[in-house]
VOGU-3710 file (C-alpha; in Angstrom, 3 decimals, decimal comma):
1> xxxxxxxxxx> -12,113/-3,644/27,751  -9,455/-5,121/30,056  -10,182/-5,288/33,771  -8,401/-2,594/35,798  -7,066/-4,944/38,490  -4,647/-2,398/40,007  -5,627/1,265/40,363  -4,182/4,409/41,952  -5,745/6,466/44,752  -5,451/9,989/43,386
11> xxxxxxxxxx> -3,604/12,352/45,676  -1,672/9,650/47,540  0,870/9,181/44,746  3,933/11,304/45,616  5,941/10,918/42,420  8,675/8,580/43,681  8,282/6,437/40,503  9,039/3,230/42,434  6,139/1,568/40,605  7,681/2,401/37,217
21> xxxxxxxxxx> 11,112/1,300/38,404  9,832/-2,124/39,482  7,198/-2,677/36,779  8,567/-5,346/34,407  6,067/-4,320/31,718  6,447/-0,543/32,212  2,650/-0,438/32,316  2,501/2,809/34,292  1,347/6,154/32,934  2,239/9,412/34,696
31> xxxxxxxxxx> -0,203/12,263/34,218  -0,198/15,434/36,316  2,307/13,760/38,622  0,026/10,776/39,362  1,259/7,302/38,376  -1,644/5,161/37,141  -1,713/1,619/35,750  -2,461/1,076/32,045  -4,640/-2,101/31,950  -3,796/-2,810/28,290
41> xxxxxxxxxx> -0,097/-3,127/29,222  -0,386/-4,438/32,792  0,454/-8,115/33,386  -1,080/-7,936/36,901  2,026/-9,213/38,697  1,206/-6,927/41,668  4,776/-5,751/42,270  3,753/-2,076/42,020  1,438/-2,635/45,006  4,311/-4,129/47,013
51> xxxxxxxxxx> 6,774/-1,290/46,350  4,397/1,681/46,800  5,436/3,242/50,124  2,391/5,560/50,133  -0,142/2,725/49,691  -1,436/4,575/46,631  -1,901/1,380/44,614  -4,933/-0,753/45,428  -6,135/-4,108/44,097  -9,609/-4,765/42,745
61> xxxxxxxxxx> -11,618/-6,183/45,644  -13,243/-9,582/45,319  -15,297/-9,270/48,507  -18,522/-8,051/46,884  -18,544/-10,882/44,326  -17,741/-13,356/47,109  -20,695/-12,135/49,155  -22,915/-12,633/46,096  -21,513/-16,161/45,630  -22,274/-16,989/49,272
71> xxxxxxxxxx> -25,958/-16,333/48,571  -26,025/-19,133/45,974  -27,305/-22,656/46,601  -23,811/-24,178/46,718  -20,896/-21,771/47,316  -17,525/-23,576/47,134  -14,157/-22,161/48,205  -10,953/-23,236/46,438  -7,834/-22,631/48,530  -4,393/-22,339/46,931
81> xxxxxxxxxx> -1,727/-24,677/48,434  0,468/-21,672/49,338  -1,944/-20,987/52,218  0,244/-23,046/54,575  2,968/-20,383/54,171  0,500/-17,551/54,816  -1,223/-19,169/57,813  1,757/-20,944/59,354  0,478/-20,238/62,891  -2,659/-22,338/62,373
91> xxxxxxxxxx> -3,417/-25,962/61,630  -4,514/-26,218/57,963  -7,802/-27,753/59,081  -8,580/-24,664/61,184  -8,466/-22,491/58,056  -10,903/-24,902/56,372  -13,241/-24,603/59,380  -13,005/-20,803/59,345  -13,829/-20,650/55,623  -16,864/-22,877/56,170
101> xxxxxxxxxx> -17,982/-20,576/58,996  -18,244/-17,831/56,341  -20,998/-19,857/54,664  -19,167/-22,004/52,110  -20,700/-25,470/51,827  -17,442/-27,056/50,654  -13,734/-26,199/50,664  -11,505/-27,727/47,989  -7,775/-27,677/47,458  -6,622/-25,966/44,279
111> xxxxxxxxxx> -3,915/-28,631/44,495  -6,558/-31,064/43,231  -6,929/-28,818/40,182  -3,135/-29,026/39,863  -3,447/-32,823/39,663  -5,962/-32,414/36,829  -3,545/-30,108/35,008  -0,549/-32,393/35,557  -2,525/-35,292/34,109  -3,405/-33,177/31,037
121> xxxxxxxxxx> 0,226/-32,054/30,657  1,452/-35,649/30,855  -0,869/-36,632/28,031  -0,045/-33,675/25,777  3,428/-32,225/26,329  5,450/-34,157/28,897  5,649/-37,405/26,969  8,509/-35,963/24,909  6,969/-36,968/21,575  6,745/-33,446/20,189
131> xxxxxxxxxx> 10,094/-31,999/19,122  9,486/-28,481/20,341  9,670/-26,312/23,454  6,639/-25,614/25,631  6,199/-23,029/28,408  3,875/-23,886/31,307  0,684/-21,836/31,618  -0,177/-22,248/35,292  0,994/-18,675/35,994  -1,413/-16,016/34,615
141> xxxxxxxxxx> 1,283/-13,305/34,808  3,364/-15,313/32,302  0,353/-15,620/29,980  -0,275/-11,849/30,218  3,403/-11,130/29,567  3,468/-13,212/26,376  0,039/-12,155/25,060  0,570/-8,419/25,699  4,302/-7,943/25,136  5,762/-10,967/23,301
151> xxxxxxxxxx> 2,875/-12,261/21,145  5,270/-13,901/18,669  5,916/-16,549/21,335  2,256/-17,509/21,917  2,843/-20,866/20,114  5,230/-21,831/22,953  2,419/-21,653/25,548  0,875/-24,970/26,594  -2,815/-24,789/25,526  -4,036/-26,085/28,902
161> xxxxxxxxxx> -5,799/-24,124/31,657  -4,283/-23,296/35,041  -5,079/-25,343/38,199  -7,528/-22,637/39,347  -9,504/-22,748/36,099  -9,261/-26,553/35,925  -10,786/-26,923/39,394  -13,478/-24,336/38,646  -14,455/-26,169/35,459  -14,374/-29,532/37,309
171> xxxxxxxxxx> -16,744/-28,252/40,021  -19,100/-26,602/37,516  -19,182/-29,900/35,569  -19,763/-31,851/38,796  -22,458/-29,646/40,371  -23,816/-27,614/37,457  -25,188/-24,083/37,638  -26,172/-24,307/41,296  -22,576/-23,884/42,503  -20,480/-20,727/42,690
181> xxxxxxxxxx> -16,700/-21,071/42,924  -14,443/-18,654/44,839  -10,651/-18,895/44,516  -8,478/-17,835/47,490  -4,749/-17,296/47,008  -1,714/-14,982/46,956  -1,884/-13,914/43,305  -3,090/-10,576/41,915  -3,033/-11,908/38,334  -5,658/-14,540/39,246
191> xxxxxxxxxx> -8,216/-11,706/39,492  -7,452/-10,844/35,882  -7,396/-14,503/34,778  -10,891/-15,113/36,177  -12,185/-12,372/33,827  -10,236/-13,629/30,770  -12,657/-14,236/27,883  -10,842/-17,490/27,062  -11,775/-19,083/30,420  -14,651/-16,890/31,612
201> xxxxxxxxxx> -17,231/-18,553/33,856  -14,999/-21,092/35,583  -14,389/-18,867/38,628  -16,976/-16,496/40,103  -14,756/-14,525/42,507  -11,099/-14,235/43,512  -9,960/-13,358/47,029  -6,482/-12,572/48,308  -5,464/-13,835/51,739  -5,855/-10,284/53,087
211> xxxxxxxxxx> -9,433/-10,152/51,805  -10,101/-13,533/53,429  -8,769/-12,143/56,730  -11,102/-9,164/56,311  -14,081/-11,510/55,962  -12,942/-13,456/59,054  -12,728/-10,204/61,015  -16,115/-8,907/59,856  -17,731/-12,239/60,759  -15,881/-12,267/64,122
221> xxxxxxxxxx> -14,290/-15,642/63,370  -11,411/-16,519/65,697  -9,446/-19,115/63,698  -7,330/-20,099/66,683  -10,378/-21,377/68,585  -11,803/-23,544/65,793  -11,392/-27,337/65,514  -9,774/-28,645/62,307  -11,954/-29,794/59,402  -11,184/-32,004/56,403
231> xxxxxxxxxx> -11,079/-31,102/52,725  -14,089/-31,940/50,575  -11,977/-32,923/47,563  -10,310/-36,267/46,745  -6,609/-36,471/47,729  -4,510/-33,778/46,051  -1,209/-35,650/46,370  1,742/-33,961/44,675  -0,536/-31,188/43,398  0,275/-29,416/46,662
241> xxxxxxxxxx> 3,865/-28,814/45,497  2,838/-26,458/42,651  3,547/-23,195/44,569  7,244/-24,137/44,719  9,332/-23,502/41,612  9,539/-26,740/39,617  6,485/-28,119/41,413  4,646/-28,924/38,176  7,527/-31,097/36,969  7,807/-32,768/40,371
251> xxxxxxxxxx> 4,087/-33,596/40,382  4,533/-35,176/36,928  7,318/-37,388/38,232  10,070/-35,524/36,376  13,145/-34,905/38,518  15,282/-32,016/37,345  18,789/-33,053/36,368  21,403/-30,266/36,170  23,086/-32,237/33,375  19,856/-32,505/31,388
261> xxxxxxxxxx> 18,705/-29,368/29,576  15,400/-30,674/28,218  13,240/-29,922/31,265  14,032/-26,787/33,277  12,403/-24,454/35,791  12,590/-20,646/35,716  11,334/-18,331/38,447  11,464/-14,603/39,128  10,500/-11,766/36,799  14,001/-10,954/35,538
271> xxxxxxxxxx> 14,873/-14,538/34,567  11,438/-15,109/33,013  11,668/-12,008/30,815  15,261/-12,725/29,793  14,320/-16,280/28,787  11,305/-15,190/26,725  13,339/-12,472/24,991  16,004/-15,007/24,003  13,837/-18,081/23,482  14,818/-18,352/19,819
281> xxxxxxxxxx> 18,437/-18,806/20,863  17,922/-20,983/23,951  14,683/-22,848/23,311  15,725/-25,153/20,480  17,209/-27,807/22,770  14,402/-27,612/25,351  11,226/-29,632/25,658  9,518/-27,970/28,602  9,960/-24,916/30,859  8,134/-24,781/34,209
291> xxxxxxxxxx> 7,881/-20,997/34,606  6,593/-18,904/37,535  6,801/-15,099/37,381  7,292/-14,758/41,143  9,896/-16,768/43,064  7,273/-19,456/43,379  3,673/-18,742/44,417  4,887/-18,793/48,026  6,518/-15,430/47,203  3,401/-13,973/45,586
301> xxxxxxxxxx> 2,631/-10,275/46,162  -0,233/-11,014/48,554  1,744/-13,405/50,788  2,298/-11,502/54,021  4,608/-13,661/56,104  7,727/-13,065/58,183  9,121/-16,413/57,028  11,941/-16,490/54,493  11,657/-18,345/51,194  13,326/-21,541/52,453
311> xxxxxxxxxx> 11,061/-21,697/55,514  7,982/-21,311/53,308  9,255/-23,986/50,913  9,747/-26,333/53,847  6,151/-25,799/55,038  4,763/-26,580/51,565  7,056/-29,616/51,220  5,977/-31,020/54,599  2,320/-30,417/53,759  2,788/-32,161/50,406
321> xxxxxxxxxx> 4,431/-35,146/52,101  1,443/-35,444/54,455  -0,854/-35,468/51,416  1,077/-38,176/49,605  0,923/-40,398/52,705  -2,867/-40,083/52,701  -3,112/-41,058/49,000  -3,675/-44,651/47,891  -2,466/-46,265/44,598  -5,930/-45,978/43,088
331> xxxxxxxxxx> -5,726/-42,180/43,557  -2,855/-41,954/41,056  -5,151/-41,105/38,122  -8,281/-38,975/38,229  -11,359/-39,901/36,259  -12,267/-36,862/34,189  -16,036/-36,137/34,237  -17,737/-36,236/30,875  -17,798/-32,837/29,225  -14,810/-31,438/31,152
341> xxxxxxxxxx> -12,336/-29,839/28,764  -9,070/-28,468/30,069  -7,710/-27,058/26,823  -7,661/-23,343/26,083  -6,559/-20,845/23,432  -4,421/-17,722/23,601  -4,612/-14,478/21,635  -2,489/-11,514/20,665  -3,389/-8,659/23,044  -0,394/-6,425/22,334
351> xxxxxxxxxx> -0,872/-2,706/21,675  0,253/-1,740/18,206  2,437/1,201/19,231  4,370/3,082/16,570  8,072/3,132/17,379  9,462/6,695/17,448  12,147/7,624/14,960  15,625/8,618/16,100  14,843/12,282/15,406  11,668/12,080/17,535
361> xxxxxxxxxx> 13,617/10,535/20,434  16,277/13,242/20,125  13,566/15,932/20,118  12,265/14,683/23,494  15,794/14,453/24,911  16,595/17,975/23,680  13,621/19,365/25,622  15,303/17,953/28,736  18,631/19,598/27,938  20,180/16,337/26,739
371> xxxxxxxxxx> 21,883/17,385/23,514  24,405/14,551/23,251  24,851/10,982/24,559  27,137/12,409/27,262  24,150/14,318/28,682  22,153/11,094/29,065  22,922/10,213/32,697  20,695/7,095/32,768  20,311/7,643/36,529  16,990/5,768/36,729
381> xxxxxxxxxx> 15,361/8,335/39,057  12,380/8,560/36,682  11,864/4,796/36,940  13,131/3,975/33,461  16,373/2,132/32,782  17,751/4,789/30,453  17,046/8,301/29,209  16,194/6,911/25,781  13,679/4,443/27,246  12,087/7,344/29,124
391> xxxxxxxxxx> 12,015/9,434/25,913  10,138/6,619/24,135  7,639/6,554/27,040  7,166/10,336/26,680  6,544/9,857/22,946  3,867/7,234/23,709  2,215/9,485/26,309  3,189/7,301/29,278  5,655/9,693/30,914  6,167/13,418/31,470
401> xxxxxxxxxx> 9,306/15,437/30,832  9,241/16,857/34,352  9,894/13,358/35,745  13,608/13,853/34,960  15,318/14,592/38,298  18,622/16,036/36,931  16,578/18,318/34,652  14,438/19,491/37,600  17,510/20,080/39,775  19,148/22,100/37,011
411> xxxxxxxxxx> 15,985/24,179/36,573  15,647/24,717/40,330  19,270/25,805/40,594  18,740/28,325/37,795  15,534/29,538/39,433  17,319/29,767/42,788  20,029/31,958/41,258  17,313/34,161/39,744  15,536/34,475/43,112  18,781/35,332/44,890
421> xxxxxxxxxx> 19,375/38,106/42,379  15,860/39,365/43,052  16,502/39,311/46,802  19,567/41,525/46,399  17,476/44,210/44,669  14,096/43,840/46,352  13,331/44,511/49,999  10,966/42,285/51,910  7,875/43,450/53,801  8,804/43,950/57,432
431> xxxxxxxxxx> 6,834/41,981/60,024  4,431/40,530/57,435  4,360/36,730/57,215  3,022/34,732/54,273  4,034/33,426/50,866  0,588/32,739/49,412  -0,481/34,240/46,100  -2,936/36,538/47,902  -0,206/37,894/50,193  2,196/38,314/47,274
441> xxxxxxxxxx> -0,435/40,575/45,685  -0,646/42,609/48,888  3,150/42,976/48,958  3,172/44,209/45,360  0,507/46,841/46,103  2,408/48,003/49,203  5,659/48,360/47,231  3,903/50,436/44,562  1,802/52,632/46,871  4,255/53,208/49,752
451> xxxxxxxxxx> 6,562/55,692/47,944  3,619/58,051/47,251  1,553/60,440/49,363  -1,763/58,924/48,303  -4,377/58,222/50,949  -4,808/54,476/51,516  -7,883/52,619/52,804  -7,083/49,196/54,291  -10,067/46,848/54,486  -10,247/43,490/56,223
461> xxxxxxxxxx> -11,801/41,640/59,125  -10,474/41,855/62,668  -7,118/40,185/63,104  -6,091/40,211/59,434  -3,134/42,559/60,017  -4,384/46,020/58,993  -1,973/47,830/61,322  0,943/45,766/59,966  0,088/46,952/56,454  -0,112/50,567/57,656
471> xxxxxxxxxx> 3,297/50,201/59,332  4,772/48,685/56,154  3,416/51,593/54,072  5,072/54,020/56,490  8,399/52,168/56,634  8,660/52,026/52,843  7,217/55,505/52,313  8,672/58,945/51,693  7,965/60,027/55,297  9,698/57,199/57,143
481> xxxxxxxxxx> 12,106/59,624/58,836  9,182/61,471/60,453  6,562/60,348/62,987  4,144/57,454/62,559  1,103/58,030/64,785  -1,840/55,623/65,122  -5,194/55,735/66,893  -8,230/53,466/67,106  -11,277/55,621/66,371  -13,565/53,188/68,209
491> xxxxxxxxxx> -11,545/53,300/71,429  -12,577/56,783/72,636  -15,865/58,695/72,983  -16,417/61,501/70,463  -15,365/64,451/72,684  -12,148/62,817/73,815  -11,375/61,559/70,291  -11,766/65,086/68,876  -9,345/66,452/71,464  -6,956/63,546/70,840
501> xxxxxxxxxx> -6,968/64,079/67,085  -7,049/67,870/66,719  -5,772/69,064/70,107  -7,098/71,972/72,226  -6,080/75,235/73,854  -5,763/75,745/77,578  -9,221/76,336/79,088  -11,062/75,295/75,923  -13,335/73,105/78,025  -13,659/71,945/81,614
511> xxxxxxxxxx> -10,557/69,954/82,504  -8,403/71,457/79,733  -5,776/72,646/82,221  -3,053/72,770/79,591  -2,611/73,026/75,864  -2,726/69,793/73,800  -0,966/69,530/70,465  -3,196/66,735/69,033  -2,236/63,803/66,840  -2,413/65,812/63,614
521> xxxxxxxxxx> 0,138/68,131/65,135  2,284/65,217/66,339  2,140/63,576/62,917  2,897/66,756/60,946  5,329/65,800/58,178  4,707/62,135/58,911  1,920/59,517/58,755  -1,329/59,230/60,715  -3,041/55,827/60,863  -6,772/55,998/61,643
531> xxxxxxxxxx> -7,932/52,497/62,574  -11,665/51,644/62,615  -12,490/54,760/60,585  -16,062/53,500/60,193  -16,720/54,366/63,861  -15,866/58,062/63,391  -18,809/60,336/64,289  -20,420/62,541/61,584  -19,039/65,689/63,281  -15,471/64,376/63,227
541> xxxxxxxxxx> -15,937/63,102/59,679  -16,496/66,720/58,600  -13,331/67,876/60,368  -11,306/65,036/58,836  -12,668/65,860/55,375  -11,367/69,442/55,811  -7,907/68,127/56,597  -7,937/65,981/53,466  -9,316/68,742/51,232  -7,604/71,856/52,580
551> xxxxxxxxxx> -4,647/70,491/54,496  -5,677/72,387/57,636  -7,530/71,806/60,918  -8,869/73,657/63,936  -7,869/72,941/67,502  -10,710/73,009/70,016  -10,868/76,550/71,378  -9,109/78,163/68,380  -10,581/80,187/65,502  -7,572/80,290/63,199
561> xxxxxxxxxx> -6,891/77,016/61,337  -3,483/75,421/61,459  -1,755/73,993/58,400  -0,717/70,354/58,467  1,120/68,046/56,094  0,060/64,515/57,018  -0,336/61,320/55,012  -3,582/59,600/56,049  -3,864/55,808/56,156  -7,275/54,555/57,269
571> xxxxxxxxxx> -8,539/51,067/58,067  -11,890/49,449/58,738  -13,550/46,069/59,185  -16,973/47,528/58,365  -18,883/47,775/55,103  -18,531/51,497/54,389  -20,869/51,285/51,389  -23,677/50,090/53,678  -22,863/52,848/56,186  -23,148/55,405/53,359
581> xxxxxxxxxx> -26,573/53,970/52,437  -27,606/54,267/56,095  -26,323/57,908/56,202  -23,776/56,973/58,866  -20,698/57,698/56,758  -20,071/60,607/54,418  -19,816/59,662/50,775  -17,400/62,518/49,990  -15,098/61,413/52,821  -15,263/57,833/51,523
591> xxxxxxxxxx> -13,981/58,898/48,115  -11,258/61,025/49,687  -10,039/58,065/51,740  -10,516/55,458/49,037  -7,770/56,598/46,654  -6,020/53,225/46,954  -7,766/50,269/48,607  -5,913/47,274/50,029  -8,235/44,338/50,752  -6,719/41,904/53,234
601> xxxxxxxxxx> -7,753/38,233/52,890  -9,135/36,206/55,784  -6,727/33,629/57,183  -9,025/30,901/55,862  -8,451/32,248/52,344  -4,677/31,750/52,651  -4,369/28,464/54,511  -1,010/27,733/52,882  0,468/30,526/55,040  -0,623/28,933/58,319
611> xxxxxxxxxx> 2,436/26,620/58,738  4,746/29,622/58,191  2,779/31,726/60,673  2,829/28,872/63,194  6,627/28,631/62,918  6,935/32,406/63,354  4,727/32,427/66,455  6,523/29,403/67,927  9,833/31,270/67,703  8,247/34,389/69,152
621> xxxxxxxxxx> 6,644/32,718/72,168  9,552/30,360/72,835  11,666/33,466/73,430  8,940/35,222/75,404  8,179/32,301/77,746  11,565/30,544/77,792  10,187/27,386/76,154  11,672/24,920/73,641  8,747/23,888/71,441  10,351/23,262/68,062
631> xxxxxxxxxx> 7,914/21,045/66,138  4,180/20,555/65,646  2,598/17,096/65,370  0,972/16,222/62,058  -2,483/16,059/63,643  -2,055/19,428/65,385  -0,854/21,089/62,172  -3,751/19,586/60,212  -6,141/20,983/62,817  -4,535/24,432/62,646
641> xxxxxxxxxx> -4,644/24,494/58,853  -8,271/23,341/58,649  -9,661/25,537/61,446  -12,150/28,274/60,505  -10,253/31,124/62,310  -13,004/33,763/62,653  -10,446/35,895/64,533  -7,888/35,439/61,752  -4,141/35,837/62,417  -4,695/37,368/65,848
651> xxxxxxxxxx> -6,708/34,318/66,943  -4,001/32,012/65,560  -1,348/33,967/67,460  -3,287/33,632/70,718  -3,842/29,904/70,113  -0,114/29,312/69,577  0,843/31,315/72,669  -1,563/29,238/74,778  -0,250/26,023/73,242  3,398/26,964/73,853
661> xxxxxxxxxx> 2,660/27,757/77,496  0,818/24,440/78,052  3,130/22,233/75,975  5,271/19,943/78,154  7,702/18,652/75,534  9,432/19,867/72,412  6,523/18,962/70,104  3,219/20,803/70,138  0,397/18,227/70,130  -3,314/18,376/69,389
671> xxxxxxxxxx> -4,287/18,463/73,059  -2,141/21,583/73,599  -4,463/23,550/71,316  -7,581/25,379/72,558  -10,499/22,967/73,200  -12,647/24,735/70,599  -10,136/23,853/67,869  -9,839/20,232/69,026  -13,626/19,884/69,092  -13,902/21,394/65,607
681> xxxxxxxxxx> -11,222/18,984/64,318  -12,946/15,883/65,723  -16,305/17,034/64,420  -14,760/17,490/60,959  -13,424/13,913/61,040  -16,918/12,570/61,585  -18,370/14,901/58,934  -15,709/13,726/56,476  -16,788/10,130/57,060  -20,401/11,097/56,447
691> xxxxxxxxxx> -19,555/13,157/53,356  -17,523/10,263/51,976  -20,599/8,057/52,191  -19,641/6,093/55,290  -22,598/4,284/56,791  -23,674/4,642/60,407  -21,656/1,685/61,688  -18,458/2,751/59,919  -18,806/6,307/61,221  -19,289/5,021/64,778
701> xxxxxxxxxx> -16,302/2,672/64,433  -14,108/5,487/63,112  -15,063/7,700/66,049  -14,390/4,857/68,493  -10,988/4,324/66,877  -10,241/8,038/67,238  -11,137/8,082/70,957  -9,218/4,880/71,710  -6,055/5,893/69,839  -6,085/9,318/71,515
711> xxxxxxxxxx> -6,339/7,727/74,964  -3,622/5,164/74,160  -1,325/7,919/72,884  -1,693/9,837/76,135  -1,206/6,656/78,175  1,843/5,528/76,139  0,047/2,295/75,280  -0,827/1,371/78,908  -4,327/-0,072/78,598  -5,315/0,277/82,257
721> xxxxxxxxxx> -4,505/3,989/82,216  -6,291/4,508/78,895  -9,366/2,643/80,186  -9,548/4,895/83,276  -9,307/7,963/81,075  -12,135/6,703/78,855  -14,254/5,644/81,825  -14,581/2,014/80,733  -13,285/-1,313/82,052  -9,947/-2,666/80,892
731> xxxxxxxxxx> -11,527/-5,844/79,507  -14,020/-3,749/77,529  -11,171/-1,661/76,129  -9,242/-4,808/75,213  -12,257/-6,185/73,320  -12,676/-2,931/71,382  -8,946/-2,861/70,524  -9,181/-6,395/69,132  -12,358/-5,649/67,212  -10,929/-2,494/65,636
741> xxxxxxxxxx> -7,586/-4,228/64,982  -5,597/-1,464/66,719  -1,880/-2,206/67,119  -0,494/-1,257/70,536  3,163/-1,184/69,451  3,010/2,334/68,023  1,784/3,818/71,326  4,566/2,526/73,554  7,314/4,913/74,587  10,497/4,374/72,654
//
């Protein structure tokens, strides 16, 4: 099984297809909208990692293997010569010292391995005796490209190992099994090469420069304060020039002549692929091609430098010149230890994919609405160069039809037209906010039940919007031209509630100085909403049951019943079934009320509606309080969405009103929210770390980072102010910032 050097963090991929667009091998598979790398096709060039704006692509870490190597008797680090371009702010010897501080007993230049390779090349292919073309094999991405995608050209590859493998073999021959060799460089493909069965065992671990920096940071090594150290290898000489295009030829003493077409250099993925594709036409007159897949190793995917290509070339050239000055004539040829073999073999690793027929390609294109060549826009939005290339990828299971942007736009436009037609014939639900599937179900029930006279029981916890549903049923009902009367049955004691509901005659009881019509009388011909029906007393339950059964009621003080025509809508947040069991609610009344039940979901059950509700409440309270809060910070919105909301929509409404009042700018921030929500959010962050398996120290560091960044945000990056807020000294804060690698630039006011 091939090593999965580059992988995708599921969920971070946003379907931009930049990785497909820039992948020279088209080794990306899209499944359920997530772009993942196919190891069998991947040449490990690392360009997909560079172009992923969401940081969804990650490289196989070499840190764990390095830590294991450091426990050996003789751990040796091998540093690629491109390091001078990566660490241009330091003296080269300081990097050597820092690496030794990690626990390596020796640090060697991979450039010395390059000298070994150059010597082997000179003996085998650069003497010009063989009348054929050779391609250099120092670049593992080139080897992967030929073995996996152009296996017919394997005979063109020089059967000699790369400088990394050569040095690893040299050290293992020199020191035996007691040594462990770790390569450090800018190349992603080196991680794959170290695991190649053809050269396995030469290198024990591969680190990128970023991983080396991580080890420096974890070991608290300040490179700037270290004295320079010397290399442990013999002089590397012109081997240091390898990371520059044409460096191999230069180290062999071959100067490129623009008039001579026998020895050439090729760099960059496009030129490399074009040459290999056309080698049968162009390779006959050539003897040797020095080929690097990147624009030289100094432009490798893991080189993170602000310097341009020419500046990096200059640094390598100057460093090489220093090395040649240190060399003596007797260093010109290296004595090869007995048993050291630098030859290697290559193998066909291509996938035997069946090419689709023309009819199969057309079938895929037809599914996308591309019925003729004129419909094939070849826009490249899917990442492929043409619609036909994308269709072939779909056939091979590497792509999905829905990746086609013009097709999606066309479908969305059609769907939009359909929705607009629906909007012209279907009314919305007044004052009800939410587009979630659960709310859509509620809307459908309301639309079906409203134009009837059926009794409705609305069930849901406090703050879920029971009165809004009752109002919507009234507004869409047959009685919308008559009165809508509502009362909370829990708000009044029994005697007052009876009078309020059914009315009374003058003198019916002490204090009844005038006649009262009652809510049933007020609502006659209309709708009566009885909220908190579960709190109705047994006596009043009997009277209500009579209204529902007979359509009549008695005022207090009267003996002749009055007729009434009222639609009853009831609501409760209680478990009526339990109340029936406890003999606190009449079963017959329950069945009279429960003709149609509408169960309202908790806010936590429809989190996708929270951003819409937040926007609605922002507009509402901006108008009410004369404020201009238009946006919500990402952190505040995340907190609102993830909160538990025991008080449901009503609690959310109150939280937004408070936040709008306290907000000083146009954006609502985390600290504008109620303290209980902020505390819950920060507690969740720590719990997430714990749930994800973070150890104690990582969890503590994450919480420190959270506190520090919050203080710096509020202080606009002013450390003294942030330190006062945190209750620590400025120097202490500065030390923590350095330790946690927190950048201050993002906190400063623009």
